[in-house]
C-alpha positions in Angstrom: 100.1 100.4 -33.7 103.4 101.9 -31.6 103.3 105.3 -30.7 106.3 107.5 -31.2 108.1 110.3 -29.1 106.5 112.8 -31.2 103.1 111.3 -30.4 103.8 111.7 -26.8 105.1 115.2 -27.6 102.0 116.3 -29.3 99.8 114.9 -26.5 101.7 116.9 -23.8 101.4 119.8 -26.1 97.5 119.3 -26.3 97.4 119.0 -22.5 99.6 122.1 -22.4 97.0 123.6 -24.6 94.1 122.4 -22.7 95.4 124.0 -19.6 96.5 127.4 -21.1 92.8 127.5 -22.7 91.1 126.7 -19.1 93.4 129.3 -17.6 92.8 132.1 -19.9 88.9 131.6 -19.5 89.1 132.8 -16.2 90.8 135.9 -17.3 88.3 139.2 -17.3 87.9 140.9 -20.7 87.1 144.5 -21.3 84.7 143.1 -24.4 82.9 139.6 -24.9 85.2 137.4 -26.8 88.7 139.6 -26.7 91.1 137.4 -25.3 94.8 136.9 -25.9 94.4 133.5 -27.3 97.2 132.2 -25.7 96.5 128.4 -26.3 96.8 129.5 -29.9 100.8 129.9 -29.2 100.9 125.9 -28.6 98.9 125.5 -32.0 101.3 127.7 -33.9 104.0 125.7 -32.4 103.0 122.2 -33.3 102.1 123.5 -36.5 105.4 124.8 -37.3 107.1 121.5 -35.6 105.0 118.6 -36.7 102.5 120.3 -39.5 99.1 120.9 -40.1 97.7 117.6 -39.5 98.9 117.5 -35.7 98.0 121.5 -35.3 94.3 120.4 -36.4 94.4 117.3 -33.7 95.7 119.6 -31.0 93.4 122.2 -31.7 90.3 120.1 -31.8 91.2 118.4 -28.8 92.0 121.7 -26.8 88.3 123.0 -27.8 86.4 119.8 -26.9 88.1 119.1 -23.6 88.5 122.4 -22.5 84.5 122.9 -23.1 84.0 119.5 -21.6 85.7 120.5 -18.6 84.6 124.1 -18.3 80.7 122.9 -18.7 80.3 125.0 -21.9 80.3 121.8 -24.7 77.7 122.8 -27.2 77.1 126.3 -25.6 77.5 129.6 -27.6 80.8 130.0 -26.2 81.7 126.2 -28.0 80.5 127.4 -31.0 82.4 130.3 -31.2 85.3 128.6 -30.2 84.9 126.0 -32.6 84.1 128.6 -35.5 87.3 130.6 -34.8 89.2 127.6 -34.6 87.9 126.1 -37.8 88.7 129.1 -39.7 92.1 129.5 -38.1 93.0 126.1 -39.0 91.5 126.6 -42.7 93.8 130.0 -43.0 96.9 128.1 -41.9 96.0 125.3 -44.5 96.2 128.0 -47.3 100.0 128.9 -46.2 100.8 125.8 -47.6 100.6 127.5 -51.1 103.2 130.0 -50.1 105.0 128.7 -47.4 108.1 130.7 -47.6 105.9 134.2 -47.2 105.1 132.8 -43.5 106.8 132.5 -40.5 105.3 132.2 -36.8 104.4 136.1 -36.7 103.0 136.3 -39.8 100.9 133.2 -39.5 99.9 134.0 -35.9 98.9 137.4 -37.5 96.7 135.5 -40.3 95.4 132.8 -37.7 94.2 135.4 -35.3 92.2 137.6 -37.7 91.0 134.4 -39.2 89.8 133.2 -35.8 88.0 136.7 -35.2 86.3 136.7 -38.6 85.1 133.2 -38.0 83.6 133.9 -34.7 82.1 137.3 -35.8 80.6 135.1 -38.9 79.1 132.7 -36.8 78.0 135.2 -33.8 76.4 137.3 -36.4 74.4 134.7 -37.9 73.3 132.4 -35.0 73.1 134.9 -31.9 73.4 138.4 -32.9 72.0 139.6 -36.3 71.8 142.9 -35.8 74.1 145.7 -38.2 75.0 147.1 -34.9 77.6 144.3 -34.5 79.8 145.5 -37.3 80.7 148.6 -35.2 82.9 146.0 -33.0 84.8 144.7 -35.9 87.5 147.2 -36.4 88.2 147.1 -32.7 88.1 143.1 -32.6 90.4 143.0 -35.5 92.8 145.5 -33.9 92.7 143.2 -31.0 93.3 140.0 -33.2 96.4 141.8 -35.1 97.7 143.0 -31.4 97.4 139.2 -30.2 98.3 137.9 -33.2 101.8 139.7 -33.0 102.1 139.2 -29.3 101.5 135.2 -29.8 103.8 135.1 -33.0 106.6 136.7 -30.8 106.4 134.0 -28.0 106.5 131.4 -30.7 109.0 132.5 -32.3 111.0 132.9 -29.2 109.8 129.2 -27.8 111.1 127.6 -31.4 114.2 129.5 -31.5 114.7 128.3 -28.1 114.0 124.5 -28.9 116.1 124.7 -32.2 113.6 124.5 -34.9 113.7 126.8 -37.4 111.2 129.9 -37.8 110.5 129.6 -41.5 107.6 127.8 -42.6 109.5 126.5 -45.7 112.3 124.9 -43.9 112.6 121.2 -44.9 112.6 120.4 -41.3 108.8 120.9 -41.1 107.1 118.0 -41.6 103.6 116.2 -41.4 102.7 113.9 -38.6 100.2 111.5 -39.6 
């Protein structure tokens, strides 16, 4: 099987997402789990340019390789990252039902909210099954919306700079095997 130019681009973008993921892990956080999610900018760009399947590969490889490099594989951090990613990808998949409604900003906000919801569900179920955790939910969701907007704006600017359409409905958006 011969690799294509798109395969090489996706591999490069995966490496970039891993690098951003690792750099972001060094940022201080005022609240555990609250990070800007800048690696998700790469996921969103891949989603818009190459489709959902490629975005899944980039995201899951980023989490797996990033956790191996950071020494967090199978730790609570890994489980929270994976749960957030899986719910984010599930939310991205649902946008196929109404693709005209979602551009990079809307997708980013939806994916950020889903990411936090997935992480929160796992944190509550596996690690902190206490009602007091729910008092953090409004703050976490507010951060998700804010970072989702920022990441969506960054993604939209990058996509425009690359000359790629910024609507999910555009026929140029395709699935990558």
